[in-house]
C-alpha positions, 0 to 999 in steps of 0.5 A: 499500500505505497499510498499509505506511506506516503500518507504517514510521511505526509502526516509527519510533515504536516505536523512539523509544518504546523509547529513550524508555522506557529514559531514563524507567525510569533515573529512574522505577519501571516502574509510575509510569512507566506511569502519569504517561506515560499521563496525558500520552498520555491528555490528548492522546488525549483531546483530539484525539478531542474536538476533531476530526470528530465529537467525543465521539461518536467514543467511542460503542462502536457495539455493540463495548462488551464487546470494549472492555472484554475489550481493556482486560482483556487490556492490563491483564494484558499490563502486569502480566506483561511489566514484572512479569516483569522481576523474575524474569528477565533483560532478555534473556530478557524481550525474546526471549520476548516476541517469540514474539507472532508465532508465537502470532499465525499460530497463532491466525490459523490455527486459527480461520481468521482469516488465510491465510499461504502456505508461502512467507512462513511459511518467511521468518518463522523466519529474521526470528526468528532474525535478531532473536534475534541482534539482542537477544544471544541468547548472553545468554539463561538457560536455567535459573533464571528459569521464572516470569519466562520464563513470564510474558513468554510469557503476555504475547506470548500475550496481545498476540497475542490483542488484536491480533485483537480490536483488529481487530474493534473497528476496524471500529466505532471509530476508531484514536484513540478505541480508543487512548483507551479501551485507554490508559484502561483499561490504566492500571489495570494500571500502578497495580496494578503500582506497588502490588505492587512499593511504588514510592512512595519511589522515584517521590518521589525521582524527582519532585524531578528535572526531567529525570525529567518531561522523559523522562515528557512526551516518553514520553507524547507519542510514545505518544499518536502511535505507538498510532493509528499502530499501530491504523491499521496493524492496521486495513489489514494482516493481524495476522501481516504487521504483527508480521513488519514490527514485527521490524524495530523493534529492528534500528532501535533498535540503528541509532539507538543506534550513529548517536547514541551510537556503541554498537558492534554485535557481528558477530552483530547485524550478521548478525541485521539482515541476516537480518531485512531479508531476510526483510522484502524476501522477504516484500515481493517476495512480495506484489508478485508476488501482486499482479501475478498478481492484476492 
């Protein structure tokens, strides 16, 4: 099951990305963090694409030019909505509502007949989503006063779900690293717009005086350059809904790392949530193994 291997590597990478992003945002504003880290990422991805295999020929769209532009345009909207929503809603609302991407993936796949999901598998997804809400401290969710920010987070989740199917189609003709290079290159424009919208330059200039701030940007860019191709490799080999279900393990991994490294205490609800996510994932693996044995 090579897809699952890439999914596990993606989970580890996304957990590292989340922790590094938090560290970078302690110094830099959001848009500037996106711009600077992407410069590092684009340099690494560009060097990898141009220096391996067939070089620049890997960037030939292969008839996927429109899809690549659409992917990039949606990525810009996702960045603007996802990070812009933090101005209008709480961090808890933001984190929880973005997890709706799994529901959107299932609905899109079913509505267009792109992916099939069995009832037994479908029944496990609410269990995993419930677990994630507990891990992310659902008790701090605020139901009123954040409509604009909440709506932006939901829109970002929908855009992420749509883009997953577009990227999966692109990967039929363009390899993972080249697709990541295109996506990150175009989506940088979104962070430029966000930096302009929020007038980040005074704070960015202050952060630029700190060597620790630059170290965190560099680390974030390096990790991103590794994670995005891994995610695309998993997306190329797995159904979209299944990969998104696996990635629900990312918040659990982040919580575990924080507990191990910084002795961050988890409450009883977060332990229960982690158990629900792991149980649901175990159920999905068991169902897949049973299906494979039945086919063989």
